[in-house]
PyMOL Python script that loads the backbone (N, CA, C, O; Angstrom):
from pymol import cmd

cmd.read_pdbstr("""\
ATOM      1  N   MET A   1      66.882  85.269 100.975  1.00  0.00           N
ATOM      2  CA  MET A   1      67.470  84.270 100.588  1.00  0.00           C
ATOM      3  C   MET A   1      68.060  83.291 101.621  1.00  0.00           C
ATOM      4  O   MET A   1      68.552  83.994 102.504  1.00  0.00           O
ATOM      5  N   ILE A   2      68.196  82.272 101.849  1.00  0.00           N
ATOM      6  CA  ILE A   2      69.016  81.904 103.101  1.00  0.00           C
ATOM      7  C   ILE A   2      70.710  81.354 102.253  1.00  0.00           C
ATOM      8  O   ILE A   2      70.805  80.660 101.240  1.00  0.00           O
ATOM      9  N   HIS A   3      71.634  81.830 102.919  1.00  0.00           N
ATOM     10  CA  HIS A   3      73.114  81.711 103.067  1.00  0.00           C
ATOM     11  C   HIS A   3      73.941  80.745 104.245  1.00  0.00           C
ATOM     12  O   HIS A   3      74.660  81.218 105.126  1.00  0.00           O
ATOM     13  N   PRO A   4      73.734  79.671 104.093  1.00  0.00           N
ATOM     14  CA  PRO A   4      74.445  78.889 102.506  1.00  0.00           C
ATOM     15  C   PRO A   4      73.037  77.928 102.070  1.00  0.00           C
ATOM     16  O   PRO A   4      72.807  77.111 102.961  1.00  0.00           O
ATOM     17  N   SER A   5      72.291  77.862 101.192  1.00  0.00           N
ATOM     18  CA  SER A   5      71.499  76.717 100.726  1.00  0.00           C
ATOM     19  C   SER A   5      71.483  75.497 101.434  1.00  0.00           C
ATOM     20  O   SER A   5      72.352  74.959 102.119  1.00  0.00           O
ATOM     21  N   TYR A   6      70.406  75.181 101.159  1.00  0.00           N
ATOM     22  CA  TYR A   6      69.892  73.406 101.772  1.00  0.00           C
ATOM     23  C   TYR A   6      71.227  72.630 101.399  1.00  0.00           C
ATOM     24  O   TYR A   6      72.152  71.975 101.878  1.00  0.00           O
ATOM     25  N   VAL A   7      70.648  73.200 100.093  1.00  0.00           N
ATOM     26  CA  VAL A   7      71.906  72.090  98.892  1.00  0.00           C
ATOM     27  C   VAL A   7      73.756  72.033  99.566  1.00  0.00           C
ATOM     28  O   VAL A   7      74.594  71.153  99.762  1.00  0.00           O
ATOM     29  N   ASP A   8      73.677  73.442  99.717  1.00  0.00           N
ATOM     30  CA  ASP A   8      75.287  73.421  99.994  1.00  0.00           C
ATOM     31  C   ASP A   8      75.424  72.822 101.598  1.00  0.00           C
ATOM     32  O   ASP A   8      76.480  72.282 101.928  1.00  0.00           O
ATOM     33  N   LEU A   9      74.435  72.933 102.451  1.00  0.00           N
ATOM     34  CA  LEU A   9      74.497  72.306 103.720  1.00  0.00           C
ATOM     35  C   LEU A   9      74.724  70.388 103.880  1.00  0.00           C
ATOM     36  O   LEU A   9      75.304  69.610 104.637  1.00  0.00           O
ATOM     37  N   MET A  10      73.889  70.327 102.693  1.00  0.00           N
ATOM     38  CA  MET A  10      73.534  69.121 102.624  1.00  0.00           C
ATOM     39  C   MET A  10      75.167  68.167 102.090  1.00  0.00           C
ATOM     40  O   MET A  10      75.694  67.178 102.599  1.00  0.00           O
ATOM     41  N   LYS A  11      75.522  68.904 101.031  1.00  0.00           N
ATOM     42  CA  LYS A  11      76.844  68.560 100.978  1.00  0.00           C
ATOM     43  C   LYS A  11      78.059  68.622 102.031  1.00  0.00           C
ATOM     44  O   LYS A  11      79.011  67.853 102.166  1.00  0.00           O
ATOM     45  N   VAL A  12      77.770  69.600 102.618  1.00  0.00           N
ATOM     46  CA  VAL A  12      79.053  69.711 103.405  1.00  0.00           C
ATOM     47  C   VAL A  12      78.740  68.311 104.858  1.00  0.00           C
ATOM     48  O   VAL A  12      79.619  67.591 105.332  1.00  0.00           O
ATOM     49  N   MET A  13      77.425  68.312 105.204  1.00  0.00           N
ATOM     50  CA  MET A  13      77.197  67.367 106.203  1.00  0.00           C
ATOM     51  C   MET A  13      77.579  65.363 105.413  1.00  0.00           C
ATOM     52  O   MET A  13      77.872  64.337 106.026  1.00  0.00           O
ATOM     53  N   ASN A  14      77.339  65.651 103.616  1.00  0.00           N
ATOM     54  CA  ASN A  14      77.879  64.112 103.720  1.00  0.00           C
ATOM     55  C   ASN A  14      79.264  63.966 102.944  1.00  0.00           C
ATOM     56  O   ASN A  14      79.766  63.187 102.134  1.00  0.00           O
ATOM     57  N   SER A  15      79.621  65.156 103.637  1.00  0.00           N
ATOM     58  CA  SER A  15      81.295  64.916 102.479  1.00  0.00           C
ATOM     59  C   SER A  15      81.875  63.893 103.548  1.00  0.00           C
ATOM     60  O   SER A  15      82.863  63.368 103.036  1.00  0.00           O
ATOM     61  N   ASP A  16      81.753  63.619 104.258  1.00  0.00           N
ATOM     62  CA  ASP A  16      82.854  62.604 104.734  1.00  0.00           C
ATOM     63  C   ASP A  16      82.287  60.871 104.470  1.00  0.00           C
ATOM     64  O   ASP A  16      82.955  59.926 104.890  1.00  0.00           O
ATOM     65  N   VAL A  17      81.107  60.703 103.793  1.00  0.00           N
ATOM     66  CA  VAL A  17      80.254  59.181 103.164  1.00  0.00           C
ATOM     67  C   VAL A  17      81.363  59.034 102.193  1.00  0.00           C
ATOM     68  O   VAL A  17      81.684  59.944 101.430  1.00  0.00           O
ATOM     69  N   VAL A  18      81.889  57.987 102.227  1.00  0.00           N
ATOM     70  CA  VAL A  18      82.393  56.926 101.490  1.00  0.00           C
ATOM     71  C   VAL A  18      81.397  56.357 100.627  1.00  0.00           C
ATOM     72  O   VAL A  18      80.268  56.144 101.068  1.00  0.00           O
ATOM     73  N   ILE A  19      81.818  55.992  98.998  1.00  0.00           N
ATOM     74  CA  ILE A  19      80.847  56.006  97.939  1.00  0.00           C
ATOM     75  C   ILE A  19      80.284  54.851  98.267  1.00  0.00           C
ATOM     76  O   ILE A  19      81.164  54.139  98.752  1.00  0.00           O
ATOM     77  N   GLY A  20      78.983  54.156  98.242  1.00  0.00           N
ATOM     78  CA  GLY A  20      78.295  52.871  98.585  1.00  0.00           C
ATOM     79  C   GLY A  20      77.691  53.673  99.853  1.00  0.00           C
ATOM     80  O   GLY A  20      76.581  53.146  99.935  1.00  0.00           O
ATOM     81  N   GLU A  21      77.731  54.280 100.513  1.00  0.00           N
ATOM     82  CA  GLU A  21      77.204  54.386 102.279  1.00  0.00           C
ATOM     83  C   GLU A  21      76.146  55.210 101.690  1.00  0.00           C
ATOM     84  O   GLU A  21      76.142  55.885 100.660  1.00  0.00           O
ATOM     85  N   GLU A  22      75.136  54.975 102.694  1.00  0.00           N
ATOM     86  CA  GLU A  22      73.707  55.924 102.530  1.00  0.00           C
ATOM     87  C   GLU A  22      74.315  57.209 103.430  1.00  0.00           C
ATOM     88  O   GLU A  22      75.062  57.040 104.394  1.00  0.00           O
ATOM     89  N   PRO A  23      73.959  58.246 103.049  1.00  0.00           N
ATOM     90  CA  PRO A  23      74.291  59.701 103.352  1.00  0.00           C
ATOM     91  C   PRO A  23      73.413  60.015 104.560  1.00  0.00           C
ATOM     92  O   PRO A  23      72.239  59.671 104.694  1.00  0.00           O
ATOM     93  N   VAL A  24      74.223  60.787 105.506  1.00  0.00           N
ATOM     94  CA  VAL A  24      73.798  61.087 106.781  1.00  0.00           C
ATOM     95  C   VAL A  24      72.526  61.409 106.721  1.00  0.00           C
ATOM     96  O   VAL A  24      71.554  60.754 107.096  1.00  0.00           O
ATOM     97  N   VAL A  25      72.617  63.326 105.822  1.00  0.00           N
ATOM     98  CA  VAL A  25      71.436  63.999 105.505  1.00  0.00           C
ATOM     99  C   VAL A  25      70.932  63.265 104.547  1.00  0.00           C
ATOM    100  O   VAL A  25      71.654  62.665 103.751  1.00  0.00           O
ATOM    101  N   ASN A  26      69.077  63.211 104.497  1.00  0.00           N
ATOM    102  CA  ASN A  26      68.449  62.999 103.317  1.00  0.00           C
ATOM    103  C   ASN A  26      67.868  63.620 102.878  1.00  0.00           C
ATOM    104  O   ASN A  26      67.592  63.391 101.700  1.00  0.00           O
ATOM    105  N   SER A  27      67.377  64.660 103.459  1.00  0.00           N
ATOM    106  CA  SER A  27      66.877  65.838 103.543  1.00  0.00           C
ATOM    107  C   SER A  27      66.878  67.083 104.455  1.00  0.00           C
ATOM    108  O   SER A  27      67.568  67.290 105.453  1.00  0.00           O
ATOM    109  N   ARG A  28      65.731  68.040 103.748  1.00  0.00           N
ATOM    110  CA  ARG A  28      66.277  69.590 104.466  1.00  0.00           C
ATOM    111  C   ARG A  28      65.843  69.428 105.436  1.00  0.00           C
ATOM    112  O   ARG A  28      66.049  70.289 106.291  1.00  0.00           O
ATOM    113  N   TYR A  29      64.999  68.196 105.785  1.00  0.00           N
ATOM    114  CA  TYR A  29      64.037  68.236 107.269  1.00  0.00           C
ATOM    115  C   TYR A  29      65.007  68.209 108.457  1.00  0.00           C
ATOM    116  O   TYR A  29      64.793  68.662 109.581  1.00  0.00           O
ATOM    117  N   SER A  30      66.695  67.275 107.771  1.00  0.00           N
ATOM    118  CA  SER A  30      67.241  67.105 108.918  1.00  0.00           C
ATOM    119  C   SER A  30      68.395  68.080 109.366  1.00  0.00           C
ATOM    120  O   SER A  30      68.915  68.117 110.481  1.00  0.00           O
ATOM    121  N   ILE A  31      68.717  68.930 108.174  1.00  0.00           N
ATOM    122  CA  ILE A  31      69.488  70.746 108.309  1.00  0.00           C
ATOM    123  C   ILE A  31      68.574  71.226 109.148  1.00  0.00           C
ATOM    124  O   ILE A  31      69.047  71.727 110.168  1.00  0.00           O
ATOM    125  N   VAL A  32      67.090  71.236 109.016  1.00  0.00           N
ATOM    126  CA  VAL A  32      66.446  72.176 109.748  1.00  0.00           C
ATOM    127  C   VAL A  32      66.317  71.727 111.247  1.00  0.00           C
ATOM    128  O   VAL A  32      66.225  72.545 112.162  1.00  0.00           O
ATOM    129  N   ILE A  33      66.318  70.429 111.424  1.00  0.00           N
ATOM    130  CA  ILE A  33      65.957  69.699 113.160  1.00  0.00           C
ATOM    131  C   ILE A  33      67.360  70.135 113.761  1.00  0.00           C
ATOM    132  O   ILE A  33      67.604  70.693 114.830  1.00  0.00           O
ATOM    133  N   ALA A  34      68.332  69.646 112.597  1.00  0.00           N
ATOM    134  CA  ALA A  34      69.823  69.724 113.456  1.00  0.00           C
ATOM    135  C   ALA A  34      70.170  71.262 113.929  1.00  0.00           C
ATOM    136  O   ALA A  34      70.613  71.497 115.053  1.00  0.00           O
ATOM    137  N   ALA A  35      69.906  72.334 112.895  1.00  0.00           N
ATOM    138  CA  ALA A  35      69.597  73.650 113.376  1.00  0.00           C
ATOM    139  C   ALA A  35      69.364  74.119 114.284  1.00  0.00           C
ATOM    140  O   ALA A  35      69.934  74.999 114.930  1.00  0.00           O
ATOM    141  N   SER A  36      67.962  73.243 114.516  1.00  0.00           N
ATOM    142  CA  SER A  36      67.218  74.049 115.681  1.00  0.00           C
ATOM    143  C   SER A  36      67.779  73.702 116.821  1.00  0.00           C
ATOM    144  O   SER A  36      68.071  74.579 117.634  1.00  0.00           O
ATOM    145  N   LYS A  37      68.009  72.463 117.058  1.00  0.00           N
ATOM    146  CA  LYS A  37      68.760  72.019 118.136  1.00  0.00           C
ATOM    147  C   LYS A  37      69.719  72.605 118.585  1.00  0.00           C
ATOM    148  O   LYS A  37      69.688  73.086 119.718  1.00  0.00           O
ATOM    149  N   ARG A  38      70.646  72.680 117.889  1.00  0.00           N
ATOM    150  CA  ARG A  38      72.127  73.428 117.703  1.00  0.00           C
ATOM    151  C   ARG A  38      71.485  75.265 118.460  1.00  0.00           C
ATOM    152  O   ARG A  38      72.091  75.824 119.374  1.00  0.00           O
ATOM    153  N   ALA A  39      70.375  75.776 117.877  1.00  0.00           N
ATOM    154  CA  ALA A  39      70.459  77.222 118.141  1.00  0.00           C
ATOM    155  C   ALA A  39      69.612  76.939 119.824  1.00  0.00           C
ATOM    156  O   ALA A  39      69.562  77.857 120.642  1.00  0.00           O
ATOM    157  N   ARG A  40      69.223  76.048 120.009  1.00  0.00           N
ATOM    158  CA  ARG A  40      68.239  76.140 121.571  1.00  0.00           C
ATOM    159  C   ARG A  40      69.682  75.708 122.212  1.00  0.00           C
ATOM    160  O   ARG A  40      70.055  76.717 122.811  1.00  0.00           O
ATOM    161  N   HIS A  41      70.565  74.792 122.353  1.00  0.00           N
ATOM    162  CA  HIS A  41      71.737  74.391 122.909  1.00  0.00           C
ATOM    163  C   HIS A  41      72.313  76.261 123.105  1.00  0.00           C
ATOM    164  O   HIS A  41      72.168  76.652 124.263  1.00  0.00           O
ATOM    165  N   ILE A  42      72.998  77.502 121.964  1.00  0.00           N
ATOM    166  CA  ILE A  42      73.094  77.943 121.878  1.00  0.00           C
ATOM    167  C   ILE A  42      72.378  79.467 123.052  1.00  0.00           C
ATOM    168  O   ILE A  42      72.908  80.471 123.527  1.00  0.00           O
ATOM    169  N   ILE A  43      70.801  78.817 123.110  1.00  0.00           N
ATOM    170  CA  ILE A  43      70.106  79.944 123.858  1.00  0.00           C
ATOM    171  C   ILE A  43      70.439  79.641 125.175  1.00  0.00           C
ATOM    172  O   ILE A  43      70.692  80.448 126.070  1.00  0.00           O
ATOM    173  N   ALA A  44      70.418  78.143 125.248  1.00  0.00           N
ATOM    174  CA  ALA A  44      70.762  77.857 126.796  1.00  0.00           C
ATOM    175  C   ALA A  44      72.016  78.095 127.420  1.00  0.00           C
ATOM    176  O   ALA A  44      72.228  77.901 128.617  1.00  0.00           O
ATOM    177  N   GLY A  45      72.937  78.565 126.506  1.00  0.00           N
ATOM    178  CA  GLY A  45      74.169  79.168 127.312  1.00  0.00           C
ATOM    179  C   GLY A  45      75.535  78.449 126.906  1.00  0.00           C
ATOM    180  O   GLY A  45      76.547  78.451 127.608  1.00  0.00           O
ATOM    181  N   ASP A  46      75.377  77.709 125.407  1.00  0.00           N
ATOM    182  CA  ASP A  46      76.686  76.730 125.087  1.00  0.00           C
ATOM    183  C   ASP A  46      76.966  78.151 124.477  1.00  0.00           C
ATOM    184  O   ASP A  46      76.058  78.942 124.221  1.00  0.00           O
ATOM    185  N   GLU A  47      78.187  78.388 124.284  1.00  0.00           N
ATOM    186  CA  GLU A  47      79.614  79.067 123.690  1.00  0.00           C
ATOM    187  C   GLU A  47      79.466  78.435 121.901  1.00  0.00           C
ATOM    188  O   GLU A  47      79.517  77.237 121.621  1.00  0.00           O
ATOM    189  N   PRO A  48      79.264  79.673 120.770  1.00  0.00           N
ATOM    190  CA  PRO A  48      79.419  79.185 120.046  1.00  0.00           C
ATOM    191  C   PRO A  48      80.819  78.914 119.720  1.00  0.00           C
ATOM    192  O   PRO A  48      81.853  79.151 120.344  1.00  0.00           O
ATOM    193  N   MET A  49      80.508  78.130 118.123  1.00  0.00           N
ATOM    194  CA  MET A  49      82.148  76.949 118.153  1.00  0.00           C
ATOM    195  C   MET A  49      82.587  78.363 117.350  1.00  0.00           C
ATOM    196  O   MET A  49      83.764  78.396 117.711  1.00  0.00           O
ATOM    197  N   LEU A  50      82.425  79.513 116.528  1.00  0.00           N
ATOM    198  CA  LEU A  50      82.494  79.717 115.647  1.00  0.00           C
ATOM    199  C   LEU A  50      83.308  80.844 116.143  1.00  0.00           C
ATOM    200  O   LEU A  50      83.244  80.726 117.367  1.00  0.00           O
ATOM    201  N   GLU A  51      84.311  82.256 115.767  1.00  0.00           N
ATOM    202  CA  GLU A  51      84.629  83.449 116.446  1.00  0.00           C
ATOM    203  C   GLU A  51      83.855  84.887 115.357  1.00  0.00           C
ATOM    204  O   GLU A  51      83.643  85.134 114.170  1.00  0.00           O
ATOM    205  N   GLY A  52      83.687  85.431 116.543  1.00  0.00           N
ATOM    206  CA  GLY A  52      83.030  86.615 115.964  1.00  0.00           C
ATOM    207  C   GLY A  52      81.330  86.488 115.684  1.00  0.00           C
ATOM    208  O   GLY A  52      80.812  87.445 115.108  1.00  0.00           O
ATOM    209  N   ASN A  53      80.722  85.682 115.959  1.00  0.00           N
ATOM    210  CA  ASN A  53      79.527  86.036 115.416  1.00  0.00           C
ATOM    211  C   ASN A  53      78.571  86.243 116.396  1.00  0.00           C
ATOM    212  O   ASN A  53      78.075  85.558 117.290  1.00  0.00           O
ATOM    213  N   GLU A  54      78.447  87.401 115.973  1.00  0.00           N
ATOM    214  CA  GLU A  54      77.168  88.286 116.756  1.00  0.00           C
ATOM    215  C   GLU A  54      75.491  88.338 116.493  1.00  0.00           C
ATOM    216  O   GLU A  54      74.687  89.067 117.075  1.00  0.00           O
ATOM    217  N   LYS A  55      75.246  87.447 115.552  1.00  0.00           N
ATOM    218  CA  LYS A  55      74.433  87.146 115.233  1.00  0.00           C
ATOM    219  C   LYS A  55      73.136  86.336 116.130  1.00  0.00           C
ATOM    220  O   LYS A  55      73.238  85.977 117.303  1.00  0.00           O
ATOM    221  N   LYS A  56      72.036  86.177 115.340  1.00  0.00           N
ATOM    222  CA  LYS A  56      70.792  85.193 115.953  1.00  0.00           C
ATOM    223  C   LYS A  56      70.930  84.256 116.294  1.00  0.00           C
ATOM    224  O   LYS A  56      71.397  83.718 115.290  1.00  0.00           O
ATOM    225  N   PRO A  57      70.861  83.079 117.475  1.00  0.00           N
ATOM    226  CA  PRO A  57      71.525  81.920 117.639  1.00  0.00           C
ATOM    227  C   PRO A  57      71.063  80.922 116.451  1.00  0.00           C
ATOM    228  O   PRO A  57      71.548  79.792 116.393  1.00  0.00           O
ATOM    229  N   LEU A  58      69.977  81.436 115.373  1.00  0.00           N
ATOM    230  CA  LEU A  58      69.913  79.898 114.025  1.00  0.00           C
ATOM    231  C   LEU A  58      70.761  80.727 113.478  1.00  0.00           C
ATOM    232  O   LEU A  58      71.840  80.166 113.670  1.00  0.00           O
ATOM    233  N   SER A  59      70.938  81.555 113.003  1.00  0.00           N
ATOM    234  CA  SER A  59      72.343  81.707 112.125  1.00  0.00           C
ATOM    235  C   SER A  59      73.825  81.671 112.687  1.00  0.00           C
ATOM    236  O   SER A  59      74.776  81.818 111.920  1.00  0.00           O
ATOM    237  N   VAL A  60      73.945  81.529 113.654  1.00  0.00           N
ATOM    238  CA  VAL A  60      74.974  80.977 114.191  1.00  0.00           C
ATOM    239  C   VAL A  60      75.096  79.228 114.504  1.00  0.00           C
ATOM    240  O   VAL A  60      76.013  78.574 115.001  1.00  0.00           O
ATOM    241  N   ALA A  61      73.926  78.875 114.046  1.00  0.00           N
ATOM    242  CA  ALA A  61      74.166  77.452 114.230  1.00  0.00           C
ATOM    243  C   ALA A  61      73.813  76.840 112.705  1.00  0.00           C
ATOM    244  O   ALA A  61      74.071  75.653 112.506  1.00  0.00           O
ATOM    245  N   VAL A  62      73.309  77.530 111.784  1.00  0.00           N
ATOM    246  CA  VAL A  62      73.357  77.562 110.572  1.00  0.00           C
ATOM    247  C   VAL A  62      74.829  77.554 110.213  1.00  0.00           C
ATOM    248  O   VAL A  62      75.338  76.569 109.680  1.00  0.00           O
ATOM    249  N   GLN A  63      75.508  78.641 110.501  1.00  0.00           N
ATOM    250  CA  GLN A  63      76.971  78.791 110.139  1.00  0.00           C
ATOM    251  C   GLN A  63      78.253  78.139 110.567  1.00  0.00           C
ATOM    252  O   GLN A  63      79.350  78.121 110.009  1.00  0.00           O
ATOM    253  N   GLU A  64      77.760  77.497 111.933  1.00  0.00           N
ATOM    254  CA  GLU A  64      78.236  76.452 112.685  1.00  0.00           C
ATOM    255  C   GLU A  64      78.249  74.877 111.384  1.00  0.00           C
ATOM    256  O   GLU A  64      79.299  74.513 110.854  1.00  0.00           O
ATOM    257  N   LEU A  65      76.986  74.237 111.131  1.00  0.00           N
ATOM    258  CA  LEU A  65      76.819  73.427 110.509  1.00  0.00           C
ATOM    259  C   LEU A  65      77.385  73.597 108.780  1.00  0.00           C
ATOM    260  O   LEU A  65      77.964  72.626 108.292  1.00  0.00           O
ATOM    261  N   TYR A  66      77.236  74.517 108.157  1.00  0.00           N
ATOM    262  CA  TYR A  66      78.328  74.931 107.381  1.00  0.00           C
ATOM    263  C   TYR A  66      79.570  74.500 107.422  1.00  0.00           C
ATOM    264  O   TYR A  66      80.104  73.643 106.718  1.00  0.00           O
ATOM    265  N   ALA A  67      80.143  75.335 108.555  1.00  0.00           N
ATOM    266  CA  ALA A  67      81.496  75.224 108.416  1.00  0.00           C
ATOM    267  C   ALA A  67      82.085  73.646 108.924  1.00  0.00           C
ATOM    268  O   ALA A  67      83.294  73.633 109.153  1.00  0.00           O
ATOM    269  N   GLY A  68      81.466  72.537 109.088  1.00  0.00           N
ATOM    270  CA  GLY A  68      81.665  71.551 110.173  1.00  0.00           C
ATOM    271  C   GLY A  68      81.708  71.120 111.426  1.00  0.00           C
ATOM    272  O   GLY A  68      81.905  69.945 111.735  1.00  0.00           O
ATOM    273  N   LYS A  69      81.485  72.254 112.389  1.00  0.00           N
ATOM    274  CA  LYS A  69      82.144  72.113 113.276  1.00  0.00           C
ATOM    275  C   LYS A  69      80.939  71.420 114.099  1.00  0.00           C
ATOM    276  O   LYS A  69      81.145  70.980 115.230  1.00  0.00           O
ATOM    277  N   VAL A  70      79.635  71.341 113.463  1.00  0.00           N
ATOM    278  CA  VAL A  70      78.808  70.412 114.282  1.00  0.00           C
ATOM    279  C   VAL A  70      78.610  69.073 113.161  1.00  0.00           C
ATOM    280  O   VAL A  70      78.618  68.978 111.934  1.00  0.00           O
ATOM    281  N   LYS A  71      78.425  68.088 114.340  1.00  0.00           N
ATOM    282  CA  LYS A  71      78.096  66.506 113.372  1.00  0.00           C
ATOM    283  C   LYS A  71      76.698  66.239 113.866  1.00  0.00           C
ATOM    284  O   LYS A  71      76.028  66.556 114.849  1.00  0.00           O
ATOM    285  N   ILE A  72      76.514  65.404 112.590  1.00  0.00           N
ATOM    286  CA  ILE A  72      74.747  65.118 112.614  1.00  0.00           C
ATOM    287  C   ILE A  72      75.157  63.135 112.444  1.00  0.00           C
ATOM    288  O   ILE A  72      75.763  62.559 111.540  1.00  0.00           O
ATOM    289  N   VAL A  73      74.772  62.793 113.215  1.00  0.00           N
ATOM    290  CA  VAL A  73      74.899  61.415 113.219  1.00  0.00           C
ATOM    291  C   VAL A  73      73.353  60.714 113.330  1.00  0.00           C
ATOM    292  O   VAL A  73      72.286  61.167 113.742  1.00  0.00           O
ATOM    293  N   GLY A  74      73.697  59.536 112.827  1.00  0.00           N
ATOM    294  CA  GLY A  74      71.969  58.787 112.488  1.00  0.00           C
ATOM    295  C   GLY A  74      72.148  57.996 113.742  1.00  0.00           C
ATOM    296  O   GLY A  74      73.188  57.840 114.381  1.00  0.00           O
ATOM    297  N   GLU A  75      70.631  57.398 114.051  1.00  0.00           N
ATOM    298  CA  GLU A  75      70.138  57.113 115.280  1.00  0.00           C
ATOM    299  C   GLU A  75      70.630  55.867 115.155  1.00  0.00           C
ATOM    300  O   GLU A  75      71.069  55.275 116.141  1.00  0.00           O
ATOM    301  N   ASP A  76      70.619  55.343 113.988  1.00  0.00           N
ATOM    302  CA  ASP A  76      70.701  53.557 113.976  1.00  0.00           C
ATOM    303  C   ASP A  76      72.427  53.266 114.107  1.00  0.00           C
ATOM    304  O   ASP A  76      72.924  52.158 113.904  1.00  0.00           O
ATOM    305  N   THR A  77      73.101  54.324 114.433  1.00  0.00           N
ATOM    306  CA  THR A  77      74.669  53.760 114.627  1.00  0.00           C
ATOM    307  C   THR A  77      75.120  53.095 115.951  1.00  0.00           C
ATOM    308  O   THR A  77      75.931  52.177 116.071  1.00  0.00           O
ATOM    309  N   GLY A  78      74.526  53.655 116.787  1.00  0.00           N
ATOM    310  CA  GLY A  78      74.546  52.816 118.103  1.00  0.00           C
ATOM    311  C   GLY A  78      75.584  54.155 118.932  1.00  0.00           C
ATOM    312  O   GLY A  78      75.970  54.027 120.094  1.00  0.00           O
ATOM    313  N   GLU A  79      75.859  55.214 118.189  1.00  0.00           N
ATOM    314  CA  GLU A  79      76.637  56.415 118.793  1.00  0.00           C
ATOM    315  C   GLU A  79      75.871  57.229 119.491  1.00  0.00           C
ATOM    316  O   GLU A  79      74.641  57.180 119.449  1.00  0.00           O
ATOM    317  N   GLU A  80      76.713  58.261 120.377  1.00  0.00           N
ATOM    318  CA  GLU A  80      75.939  59.456 120.636  1.00  0.00           C
ATOM    319  C   GLU A  80      75.729  60.756 119.824  1.00  0.00           C
ATOM    320  O   GLU A  80      76.608  61.125 119.046  1.00  0.00           O
ATOM    321  N   GLU A  81      74.827  61.311 119.952  1.00  0.00           N
ATOM    322  CA  GLU A  81      74.408  62.455 119.055  1.00  0.00           C
ATOM    323  C   GLU A  81      74.874  63.380 119.701  1.00  0.00           C
ATOM    324  O   GLU A  81      74.732  63.611 120.901  1.00  0.00           O
ATOM    325  N   ASP A  82      75.848  64.337 118.393  1.00  0.00           N
ATOM    326  CA  ASP A  82      76.030  65.305 118.755  1.00  0.00           C
ATOM    327  C   ASP A  82      75.267  66.327 119.469  1.00  0.00           C
ATOM    328  O   ASP A  82      75.399  67.013 120.482  1.00  0.00           O
ATOM    329  N   LEU A  83      74.230  66.112 118.326  1.00  0.00           N
ATOM    330  CA  LEU A  83      72.755  67.071 118.020  1.00  0.00           C
ATOM    331  C   LEU A  83      71.440  65.853 117.850  1.00  0.00           C
ATOM    332  O   LEU A  83      70.285  66.218 117.630  1.00  0.00           O
TER     333      LEU A  83
END
""", "prot")
cmd.dss("prot")
cmd.show_as("cartoon", "prot")
cmd.util.cbc("prot")
cmd.orient("prot")
């Protein structure tokens, strides 16, 4: 079983969305892409954003998403993406 679940991750990613705005994360696919991108960054040498993690890069990336350390930004916002 995956901990945290996709539903929990989607709630965390969309927690800053104001009522009436479109959520940042609409699907599981967005979570998977964000986690895999962050895991690749960790593999390439980026330091984990959470202390005490001696897990595999993908597990670290999922925990960072759940902790709100990584932000997903939509393409149409005109801002540079964190991931």
